[in-house]
C-alpha positions as a Markdown table, in Angstrom:
| # | Residue | x | y | z |
|---|---|---|---|---|
| 1 | Unk | 80.3 | 128.7 | 108.8 |
| 2 | Unk | 79.4 | 124.8 | 109.6 |
| 3 | Unk | 81.7 | 122.9 | 111.6 |
| 4 | Unk | 82.8 | 119.4 | 110.9 |
| 5 | Unk | 83.9 | 116.5 | 112.5 |
| 6 | Unk | 86.5 | 114.3 | 110.2 |
| 7 | Unk | 87.8 | 111.3 | 112.1 |
| 8 | Unk | 91.0 | 108.4 | 110.4 |
| 9 | Unk | 90.3 | 104.9 | 111.1 |
| 10 | Unk | 93.7 | 105.5 | 113.1 |
| 11 | Unk | 91.4 | 108.0 | 115.7 |
| 12 | Unk | 93.3 | 111.1 | 114.7 |
| 13 | Unk | 90.2 | 113.4 | 114.4 |
| 14 | Unk | 90.1 | 116.5 | 112.4 |
| 15 | Unk | 87.9 | 119.6 | 113.5 |
| 16 | Unk | 87.0 | 121.6 | 110.4 |
| 17 | Unk | 85.3 | 125.1 | 108.7 |
| 18 | Unk | 83.1 | 124.8 | 105.7 |
| 19 | Unk | 81.9 | 126.6 | 103.3 |
| 20 | Unk | 77.8 | 126.2 | 103.6 |
| 21 | Unk | 76.6 | 124.0 | 100.2 |
| 22 | Unk | 80.5 | 122.4 | 100.2 |
| 23 | Unk | 80.9 | 118.6 | 100.1 |
| 24 | Unk | 82.3 | 117.1 | 102.9 |
| 25 | Unk | 84.6 | 115.2 | 100.0 |
| 26 | Unk | 85.6 | 118.8 | 99.0 |
| 27 | Unk | 86.2 | 120.0 | 102.5 |
| 28 | Unk | 88.7 | 117.3 | 103.2 |
| 29 | Unk | 90.8 | 118.1 | 100.3 |
| 30 | Unk | 90.9 | 121.1 | 100.9 |
| 31 | Unk | 92.1 | 120.2 | 104.8 |
| 32 | Unk | 94.4 | 118.0 | 102.6 |
| 33 | Unk | 92.2 | 115.3 | 105.2 |
| 34 | Unk | 94.4 | 111.4 | 104.1 |
| 35 | Unk | 91.5 | 109.1 | 103.5 |
| 36 | Unk | 89.5 | 110.4 | 100.6 |
| 37 | Unk | 90.9 | 110.3 | 97.9 |
| 38 | Unk | 87.9 | 111.1 | 95.4 |
| 39 | Unk | 88.8 | 109.5 | 92.2 |
| 40 | Unk | 85.3 | 111.1 | 89.6 |
| 41 | Unk | 85.8 | 114.4 | 91.8 |
| 42 | Unk | 82.8 | 114.6 | 93.0 |
| 43 | Unk | 80.3 | 113.0 | 89.8 |
| 44 | Unk | 79.1 | 110.1 | 92.6 |
| 45 | Unk | 81.1 | 108.4 | 90.5 |
| 46 | Unk | 82.7 | 106.0 | 92.7 |
| 47 | Unk | 83.5 | 105.2 | 96.5 |
| 48 | Unk | 86.8 | 106.7 | 97.0 |
| 49 | Unk | 85.1 | 109.1 | 99.3 |
| 50 | Unk | 83.1 | 106.9 | 101.5 |
| 51 | Unk | 82.6 | 107.8 | 105.0 |
| 52 | Unk | 80.6 | 106.6 | 107.4 |
| 53 | Unk | 78.6 | 108.6 | 109.1 |
| 54 | Unk | 77.4 | 108.4 | 112.7 |
| 55 | Unk | 74.9 | 107.0 | 114.5 |
| 56 | Unk | 73.2 | 110.4 | 115.7 |
| 57 | Unk | 73.7 | 112.5 | 112.6 |
| 58 | Unk | 72.1 | 109.2 | 110.0 |
| 59 | Unk | 68.1 | 110.9 | 111.0 |
| 60 | Unk | 69.4 | 114.5 | 110.6 |
| 61 | Unk | 70.7 | 114.2 | 106.8 |
| 62 | Unk | 69.0 | 113.6 | 103.9 |
| 63 | Unk | 69.1 | 109.9 | 102.7 |
| 64 | Unk | 71.2 | 109.1 | 99.6 |
| 65 | Unk | 69.8 | 109.4 | 96.3 |
| 66 | Unk | 69.7 | 106.2 | 93.8 |
| 67 | Unk | 73.4 | 107.0 | 92.4 |
| 68 | Unk | 74.6 | 107.0 | 95.8 |
| 69 | Unk | 73.6 | 103.9 | 96.6 |
| 70 | Unk | 74.2 | 102.4 | 93.4 |
| 71 | Unk | 78.1 | 103.3 | 94.0 |
| 72 | Unk | 78.3 | 102.4 | 98.2 |
| 73 | Unk | 77.5 | 98.9 | 96.5 |
| 74 | Unk | 81.1 | 99.5 | 94.9 |
| 75 | Unk | 82.5 | 100.5 | 97.9 |
| 76 | Unk | 84.8 | 98.5 | 100.3 |
| 77 | Unk | 83.6 | 97.7 | 104.3 |
| 78 | Unk | 80.4 | 99.1 | 103.4 |
| 79 | Unk | 77.7 | 99.9 | 106.7 |
| 80 | Unk | 74.3 | 100.8 | 107.2 |
| 81 | Unk | 75.9 | 104.1 | 108.0 |
| 82 | Unk | 78.1 | 104.6 | 104.7 |
| 83 | Unk | 77.5 | 107.6 | 102.4 |
| 84 | Unk | 79.4 | 109.4 | 99.7 |
| 85 | Unk | 80.7 | 112.1 | 101.1 |
| 86 | Unk | 80.7 | 114.0 | 97.5 |
| 87 | Unk | 76.9 | 113.9 | 98.3 |
| 88 | Unk | 76.7 | 115.4 | 101.6 |
| 89 | Unk | 76.2 | 118.8 | 101.0 |
| 90 | Unk | 77.5 | 121.3 | 105.0 |
| 91 | Unk | 75.1 | 123.2 | 105.1 |
| 92 | Unk | 73.8 | 125.4 | 108.5 |
| 93 | Unk | 71.3 | 122.9 | 110.3 |
| 94 | Unk | 74.2 | 120.1 | 109.9 |
| 95 | Unk | 76.6 | 121.6 | 111.6 |
| 96 | Unk | 79.2 | 119.8 | 114.2 |
| 97 | Unk | 78.8 | 116.5 | 111.4 |
| 98 | Unk | 81.0 | 113.6 | 112.9 |
| 99 | Unk | 82.5 | 111.5 | 109.6 |
| 100 | Unk | 84.7 | 108.5 | 110.2 |
| 101 | Unk | 86.4 | 107.1 | 107.5 |
| 102 | Unk | 86.9 | 103.3 | 106.4 |
| 103 | Unk | 90.1 | 101.5 | 107.2 |
| 104 | Unk | 89.9 | 100.3 | 102.8 |
| 105 | Unk | 90.9 | 104.4 | 102.4 |
| 106 | Unk | 93.5 | 104.4 | 104.2 |
């Protein structure tokens, strides 16, 4: 099972195991990580699962598709490393992925 670290704005870290193929968003929801509201349930139609991918991981992940890029325009405080956690799937290749949650989702 791939591992994932989610870091809240406060700095609190959540070290999680994810099912292969499961989204970062669903992994966070299952672990009751605060800061990911996931209002649309993972259908890429809101930005309430916005996260920042750790710089070391940016080049290792697939680029966001058009729908995700469009939704990120609605996110509060977007940065160059912003992604929607519903669109990030856990795989053996991204074992150890680190994402941070924005202050706007406290």
